C-alpha positions, 0 to 999 in steps of 0.5 A: 464442518470446519471452514479449513477442512472444508476448503481442503475437501473441495478439490477432491470433491471437484476431482471426483466429480470431474472423473464422474463426468468423464466416466459417464461420457466415455460410456455414452460414446464408446461403450454401448451394449453390443452383441452377445457371443454366439458360442462360448459362455462369457464370464465376467469377474470384476469389482467396483473397486480400483484394485486389490479385490482378488479378480485374478486369483478368483479367475484362476479358481474358476478356470480350475473349477470349470476344468475339474467339474467337467472331468468330474461331472459334479458342479459341487466339488473341486479342489481350491488350492494352488497345488490343485491348479498347479497339477490340474490334469486334462481328462481324456481327449475331447472331454476337456473344456476350452477355456480362455482368460482375457486380461487387459493389455497393460496387466502383462504380470497378471497374464504371465502369472495366469499362464504359469498356473494354468497351463490348460488355459489360453490367457490372452492380454488384450486392449479390446475385450469385446473385440477379442471375445468375438474373434475367439468365440468359435474356438472356446467353450468358456471365455473369462474376463478378468475384470471387464465390468466397465466395458458395457459392450460385453453383454449376455455375460455371467457377471460375478461381483467380488464384494468386499462390502465397501460402499461404492454409492455416490461421488464421494466413494469415487477415485481419486479420494475414494476406493471406487472407480464406479458406482454400483448403480453404474451397472446392472445387478450382477448374476452372482455377488460374492462376499469376500474376506481376507479373514482366515477366521470368517466362515460366512463369506462366499470367497476367502483369500489367504496365504497358503505358504511363503516360499522361495525357489528352493521350496523353503517356507519363510515362516519355517525359517522364522520358527527356527531362528534362522531370520531372526536378525534380518526380518523380511521386507515386504515390496509389492505392486498390488491394487491394495498393498495394505490388504496383502500386508494384512494377509502376511501378518494373518500368516504370522509374518510381520515385515520390518519394512513395506515398500508399496509400488503402483500396480503393474509397475514396470520398474518393479525389478529395479526396486527389488534388486536394490532392496536385495542388497540389504541382505533381508529376505524380501516378500512379494506376491505372486503377481509381482513375481511375474514381473521379475526375470527368471534369474532374479526370481531364483534369488533364495532371498525372494519369498513368494506369498502363494495365495490360496482361494476358497470358495464355499459349497453354496457359492460353488453350487450357484456358480455351477448353475449359472455358468456350467455348459450342460 
């Protein structure tokens, strides 16, 4: 290796080694395995990656899967689109499963988005998933942890790994220079490892994420506007605060929308609306994700120049069957 490149690499490696030591110490002191729940089925949806793995939309899909399969009595068939989630109706009194989703307290945007999409689910933002899960254990049939792989106090759970085929094997893969916040060897073998893709043409994966529509508050799809030449002079600007902004941009490109500019903000950005209001002054349409929209006030979200990319989560028949066998209550 070139000596100059090696010298530049050393600080990153040192930072990764320091992070690794702090991670191991924190788990040894504060996150020792705890007691399993007594009543509710506990499901943990996670990833070894820092962010952008699709955990929240998959949790929404999983809640819909549990709700609809109980109503239908068939663990192999369920709708997977946003429309199905938005219009999911409860079954007869007493037959609908009681479902809770636990988000981290810092992820208020995710909690708000889930509440809007899943009116039949109780969504709780908490700084301690382990304590909260035990407090509400008797009140629910299913408790889904949006993330939670890192809280090793949670035991007896069905663990679902969203696997994007990105190596998380050694210190060089860790943040701050790598994409991973933990290594595969830090965790027990997951109950299910679900291979994920954002490629709409891929058919060999378990979970496929794509953009279903890109609509404003009037229900107008941006792609229709572009096709009709109405946005020809003002190409859209992408503004997002997701864990993986590049993946979101690629999803937009796959959906046929090429932003003229992209503005990436940090995940759970508390100043997101201020940035949006500034960008709107340019007169271009602005594209955001569903989670980004949850950070906006109702007034700002109603602006017809804001287009929300609604995501679709599709799960293969084989994966649905495996999920049903792993988690559904008899």
